[in-house]
VEXVEXDO-411358 format. One record per residue: residue in one letter; z, x, y of N, C-alpha, C in turn. Coordinates in nm, 3 decimals. Example, Ala and Ser with C-alpha at 12.3 -4.5 7.8 and 13.67 -1.06 7.14 Angstrom:
+------+---------+---------+---------+---------+---------+---------+---------+---------+---------+
! rest !     n_Z !     n_X !     n_Y !    ca_Z !    ca_X !    ca_Y !     c_Z !     c_X !     c_Y !
+------+---------+---------+---------+---------+---------+---------+---------+---------+---------+
!    A !   0.780 !   1.319 !  -0.569 !   0.780 !   1.230 !  -0.450 !   0.780 !   1.320 !  -0.330 !
!    S !   0.708 !   1.285 !  -0.225 !   0.714 !   1.367 !  -0.106 !   0.787 !   1.290 !   0.003 !
+------+---------+---------+---------+---------+---------+---------+---------+---------+---------+
This chain:
+------+---------+---------+---------+---------+---------+---------+---------+---------+---------+
! rest !     n_Z !     n_X !     n_Y !    ca_Z !    ca_X !    ca_Y !     c_Z !     c_X !     c_Y !
+------+---------+---------+---------+---------+---------+---------+---------+---------+---------+
!    X !  -5.470 !   6.099 !   4.005 !  -5.348 !   6.170 !   3.975 !  -5.271 !   6.204 !   4.103 !
!    X !  -5.317 !   6.159 !   4.216 !  -5.250 !   6.182 !   4.344 !  -5.235 !   6.331 !   4.375 !
!    X !  -5.345 !   6.406 !   4.363 !  -5.342 !   6.549 !   4.393 !  -5.416 !   6.575 !   4.523 !
!    X !  -5.387 !   6.687 !   4.583 !  -5.453 !   6.728 !   4.707 !  -5.537 !   6.851 !   4.681 !
!    X !  -5.649 !   6.861 !   4.749 !  -5.736 !   6.977 !   4.741 !  -5.678 !   7.089 !   4.826 !
!    X !  -5.669 !   7.208 !   4.770 !  -5.617 !   7.324 !   4.842 !  -5.721 !   7.436 !   4.835 !
!    X !  -5.804 !   7.451 !   4.938 !  -5.914 !   7.548 !   4.933 !  -5.871 !   7.692 !   4.908 !
!    X !  -5.750 !   7.732 !   4.948 !  -5.706 !   7.869 !   4.927 !  -5.687 !   7.904 !   4.779 !
!    X !  -5.663 !   7.805 !   4.695 !  -5.648 !   7.832 !   4.552 !  -5.777 !   7.885 !   4.492 !
!    X !  -5.890 !   7.851 !   4.552 !  -6.019 !   7.895 !   4.500 !  -6.032 !   8.048 !   4.502 !
!    X !  -5.960 !   8.113 !   4.591 !  -5.965 !   8.259 !   4.602 !  -5.888 !   8.330 !   4.491 !
!    X !  -5.802 !   8.259 !   4.420 !  -5.724 !   8.321 !   4.314 !  -5.812 !   8.345 !   4.192 !
!    X !  -5.813 !   8.467 !   4.137 !  -5.895 !   8.493 !   4.019 !  -5.849 !   8.408 !   3.900 !
!    X !  -5.943 !   8.350 !   3.828 !  -5.908 !   8.268 !   3.712 !  -5.835 !   8.350 !   3.606 !
!    X !  -5.870 !   8.476 !   3.594 !  -5.810 !   8.558 !   3.490 !  -5.661 !   8.581 !   3.510 !
!    X !  -5.610 !   8.561 !   3.631 !  -5.468 !   8.584 !   3.658 !  -5.383 !   8.459 !   3.637 !
!    X !  -5.445 !   8.347 !   3.606 !  -5.371 !   8.222 !   3.587 !  -5.365 !   8.186 !   3.438 !
!    X !  -5.246 !   8.152 !   3.387 !  -5.239 !   8.106 !   3.248 !  -5.305 !   7.968 !   3.233 !
!    X !  -5.334 !   7.932 !   3.111 !  -5.403 !   7.806 !   3.086 !  -5.307 !   7.687 !   3.081 !
!    X !  -5.354 !   7.576 !   3.134 !  -5.289 !   7.446 !   3.121 !  -5.390 !   7.360 !   3.045 !
!    X !  -5.354 !   7.317 !   2.926 !  -5.446 !   7.243 !   2.840 !  -5.430 !   7.092 !   2.858 !
!    X !  -5.541 !   7.025 !   2.879 !  -5.543 !   6.879 !   2.892 !  -5.645 !   6.823 !   2.793 !
!    X !  -5.609 !   6.713 !   2.729 !  -5.700 !   6.650 !   2.634 !  -5.794 !   6.554 !   2.706 !
!    X !  -5.919 !   6.554 !   2.663 !  -6.020 !   6.463 !   2.717 !  -6.061 !   6.368 !   2.606 !
!    X !  -6.087 !   6.246 !   2.640 !  -6.127 !   6.140 !   2.547 !  -6.010 !   6.101 !   2.458 !
!    X !  -6.011 !   6.142 !   2.332 !  -5.907 !   6.098 !   2.238 !  -5.792 !   6.198 !   2.230 !
!    X !  -5.671 !   6.145 !   2.206 !  -5.554 !   6.230 !   2.180 !  -5.452 !   6.147 !   2.102 !
!    X !  -5.354 !   6.216 !   2.048 !  -5.247 !   6.149 !   1.974 !  -5.156 !   6.076 !   2.072 !
!    X !  -5.093 !   5.966 !   2.026 !  -4.999 !   5.896 !   2.113 !  -4.888 !   5.992 !   2.159 !
!    X !  -4.855 !   5.986 !   2.286 !  -4.748 !   6.068 !   2.341 !  -4.789 !   6.210 !   2.377 !
!    X !  -4.920 !   6.240 !   2.367 !  -4.966 !   6.376 !   2.397 !  -4.947 !   6.409 !   2.544 !
!    X !  -4.889 !   6.525 !   2.571 !  -4.869 !   6.572 !   2.707 !  -4.956 !   6.695 !   2.731 !
!    X !  -4.963 !   6.739 !   2.853 !  -5.029 !   6.866 !   2.885 !  -4.953 !   6.979 !   2.817 !
!    X !  -5.026 !   7.085 !   2.783 !  -4.965 !   7.201 !   2.718 !  -4.984 !   7.321 !   2.809 !
!    X !  -4.876 !   7.394 !   2.834 !  -4.879 !   7.510 !   2.921 !  -4.871 !   7.636 !   2.835 !
!    X !  -4.952 !   7.737 !   2.868 !  -4.958 !   7.860 !   2.790 !  -4.842 !   7.956 !   2.819 !
!    X !  -4.761 !   7.928 !   2.917 !  -4.646 !   8.014 !   2.950 !  -4.538 !   7.928 !   3.013 !
!    X !  -4.417 !   7.981 !   3.010 !  -4.307 !   7.910 !   3.074 !  -4.228 !   8.008 !   3.160 !
!    X !  -4.147 !   7.956 !   3.254 !  -4.071 !   8.046 !   3.341 !  -3.992 !   8.147 !   3.258 !
!    X !  -3.993 !   8.272 !   3.305 !  -3.923 !   8.379 !   3.233 !  -4.018 !   8.466 !   3.152 !
!    X !  -4.133 !   8.413 !   3.114 !  -4.233 !   8.492 !   3.041 !  -4.314 !   8.573 !   3.142 !
!    X !  -4.358 !   8.689 !   3.101 !  -4.433 !   8.777 !   3.190 !  -4.563 !   8.717 !   3.240 !
!    X !  -4.624 !   8.628 !   3.162 !  -4.752 !   8.569 !   3.201 !  -4.736 !   8.440 !   3.281 !
!    X !  -4.612 !   8.398 !   3.307 !  -4.592 !   8.272 !   3.380 !  -4.641 !   8.283 !   3.524 !
!    X !  -4.700 !   8.175 !   3.571 !  -4.742 !   8.161 !   3.710 !  -4.738 !   8.013 !   3.743 !
!    X !  -4.705 !   7.975 !   3.865 !  -4.711 !   7.834 !   3.901 !  -4.854 !   7.785 !   3.922 !
!    X !  -4.950 !   7.879 !   3.923 !  -5.092 !   7.844 !   3.935 !  -5.152 !   7.848 !   3.795 !
!    X !  -5.221 !   7.740 !   3.758 !  -5.276 !   7.725 !   3.623 !  -5.426 !   7.710 !   3.628 !
!    X !  -5.490 !   7.753 !   3.521 !  -5.634 !   7.731 !   3.506 !  -5.650 !   7.618 !   3.406 !
!    X !  -5.717 !   7.514 !   3.449 !  -5.733 !   7.393 !   3.367 !  -5.832 !   7.418 !   3.253 !
!    X !  -5.787 !   7.389 !   3.132 !  -5.871 !   7.400 !   3.013 !  -5.871 !   7.264 !   2.944 !
!    X !  -5.990 !   7.215 !   2.915 !  -6.006 !   7.082 !   2.854 !  -6.020 !   7.096 !   2.702 !
!    X !  -5.941 !   7.019 !   2.631 !  -5.947 !   7.016 !   2.485 !  -6.012 !   6.886 !   2.439 !
!    X !  -6.095 !   6.897 !   2.336 !  -6.164 !   6.780 !   2.281 !  -6.158 !   6.786 !   2.129 !
!    X !  -6.117 !   6.676 !   2.069 !  -6.118 !   6.667 !   1.923 !  -6.262 !   6.646 !   1.876 !
!    X !  -6.298 !   6.713 !   1.767 !  -6.430 !   6.692 !   1.706 !  -6.435 !   6.547 !   1.655 !
!    X !  -6.554 !   6.489 !   1.650 !  -6.570 !   6.348 !   1.613 !  -6.509 !   6.317 !   1.477 !
!    X !  -6.515 !   6.410 !   1.383 !  -6.464 !   6.384 !   1.247 !  -6.313 !   6.409 !   1.234 !
!    X !  -6.249 !   6.459 !   1.339 !  -6.107 !   6.494 !   1.333 !  -6.019 !   6.377 !   1.374 !
!    X !  -5.903 !   6.369 !   1.314 !  -5.801 !   6.271 !   1.353 !  -5.704 !   6.343 !   1.446 !
!    X !  -5.689 !   6.297 !   1.570 !  -5.598 !   6.364 !   1.663 !  -5.454 !   6.364 !   1.612 !
!    X !  -5.389 !   6.478 !   1.629 !  -5.246 !   6.492 !   1.598 !  -5.176 !   6.537 !   1.726 !
!    X !  -5.046 !   6.525 !   1.728 !  -4.969 !   6.569 !   1.844 !  -4.967 !   6.722 !   1.847 !
!    X !  -5.014 !   6.778 !   1.955 !  -5.020 !   6.923 !   1.971 !  -4.909 !   6.964 !   2.069 !
!    X !  -4.830 !   7.065 !   2.029 !  -4.713 !   7.101 !   2.109 !  -4.714 !   7.243 !   2.163 !
!    X !  -4.815 !   7.322 !   2.130 !  -4.815 !   7.459 !   2.181 !  -4.951 !   7.525 !   2.173 !
!    X !  -4.966 !   7.634 !   2.247 !  -5.095 !   7.701 !   2.252 !  -5.130 !   7.773 !   2.122 !
!    X !  -5.031 !   7.818 !   2.044 !  -5.064 !   7.880 !   1.915 !  -5.118 !   7.775 !   1.818 !
!    X !  -5.070 !   7.652 !   1.827 !  -5.123 !   7.543 !   1.746 !  -5.267 !   7.513 !   1.787 !
!    X !  -5.297 !   7.520 !   1.915 !  -5.434 !   7.500 !   1.964 !  -5.526 !   7.603 !   1.900 !
!    X !  -5.484 !   7.729 !   1.901 !  -5.565 !   7.836 !   1.841 !  -5.593 !   7.809 !   1.693 !
!    X !  -5.491 !   7.766 !   1.619 !  -5.510 !   7.737 !   1.475 !  -5.608 !   7.621 !   1.455 !
!    X !  -5.596 !   7.516 !   1.537 !  -5.685 !   7.400 !   1.523 !  -5.829 !   7.436 !   1.559 !
!    X !  -5.846 !   7.525 !   1.656 !  -5.980 !   7.571 !   1.691 !  -6.042 !   7.650 !   1.576 !
!    X !  -5.963 !   7.735 !   1.514 !  -6.012 !   7.815 !   1.400 !  -6.050 !   7.725 !   1.283 !
!    X !  -5.977 !   7.614 !   1.266 !  -6.010 !   7.518 !   1.160 !  -6.136 !   7.438 !   1.193 !
!    X !  -6.179 !   7.442 !   1.319 !  -6.300 !   7.372 !   1.359 !  -6.281 !   7.225 !   1.393 !
!    X !  -6.157 !   7.183 !   1.421 !  -6.134 !   7.042 !   1.452 !  -6.112 !   7.016 !   1.601 !
!    X !  -6.095 !   7.123 !   1.677 !  -6.066 !   7.112 !   1.820 !  -6.151 !   7.213 !   1.895 !
!    X !  -6.202 !   7.173 !   2.010 !  -6.277 !   7.268 !   2.093 !  -6.217 !   7.269 !   2.233 !
!    X !  -6.237 !   7.381 !   2.302 !  -6.185 !   7.393 !   2.438 !  -6.295 !   7.436 !   2.533 !
!    X !  -6.278 !   7.392 !   2.658 !  -6.373 !   7.425 !   2.764 !  -6.292 !   7.462 !   2.887 !
!    X !  -6.306 !   7.588 !   2.928 !  -6.238 !   7.635 !   3.048 !  -6.313 !   7.585 !   3.170 !
!    X !  -6.240 !   7.539 !   3.269 !  -6.301 !   7.491 !   3.392 !  -6.272 !   7.591 !   3.504 !
!    X !  -6.327 !   7.567 !   3.619 !  -6.298 !   7.651 !   3.735 !  -6.185 !   7.592 !   3.819 !
!    X !  -6.121 !   7.488 !   3.768 !  -6.014 !   7.420 !   3.841 !  -5.884 !   7.500 !   3.829 !
!    X !  -5.819 !   7.519 !   3.941 !  -5.687 !   7.582 !   3.947 !  -5.588 !   7.478 !   3.997 !
!    X !  -5.474 !   7.473 !   3.935 !  -5.372 !   7.375 !   3.972 !  -5.243 !   7.446 !   4.011 !
!    X !  -5.184 !   7.405 !   4.123 !  -5.054 !   7.454 !   4.163 !  -4.952 !   7.357 !   4.106 !
!    X !  -4.890 !   7.397 !   3.997 !  -4.804 !   7.306 !   3.921 !  -4.684 !   7.384 !   3.865 !
!    X !  -4.586 !   7.420 !   3.948 !  -4.473 !   7.496 !   3.896 !  -4.392 !   7.416 !   3.795 !
!    X !  -4.344 !   7.484 !   3.692 !  -4.255 !   7.421 !   3.594 !  -4.114 !   7.434 !   3.649 !
!    X !  -4.046 !   7.322 !   3.663 !  -3.912 !   7.324 !   3.722 !  -3.801 !   7.305 !   3.618 !
!    X !  -3.840 !   7.263 !   3.496 !  -3.741 !   7.246 !   3.391 !  -3.810 !   7.267 !   3.257 !
!    X !  -3.745 !   7.339 !   3.167 !  -3.799 !   7.366 !   3.035 !  -3.705 !   7.308 !   2.931 !
!    X !  -3.762 !   7.244 !   2.829 !  -3.682 !   7.193 !   2.719 !  -3.718 !   7.051 !   2.685 !
!    X !  -3.656 !   6.999 !   2.578 !  -3.682 !   6.862 !   2.535 !  -3.643 !   6.765 !   2.646 !
!    X !  -3.730 !   6.670 !   2.670 !  -3.702 !   6.569 !   2.771 !  -3.713 !   6.621 !   2.913 !
!    X !  -3.771 !   6.738 !   2.926 !  -3.783 !   6.797 !   3.060 !  -3.875 !   6.717 !   3.147 !
+------+---------+---------+---------+---------+---------+---------+---------+---------+---------+
């Protein structure tokens, strides 16, 4: 992904970073990363905590567009998440369709 390691990010507490959701293994066509906050929201930060999403073997992947949808799919038992210790410096510079 052409990223660089930044050792100072390791000092940032995971609890202060919103989640950035990435799918592992299977996903719906056109699936993008999902961010738990956007600029202007109180919880927004350019530093993200990477969370991995995995579809259960019996589930058919659908296009997921938001973190509230992730919560609903987890409650239904078709999607699971795994928080990692990875922090990413990834500021959002544009919000909206086609951003």
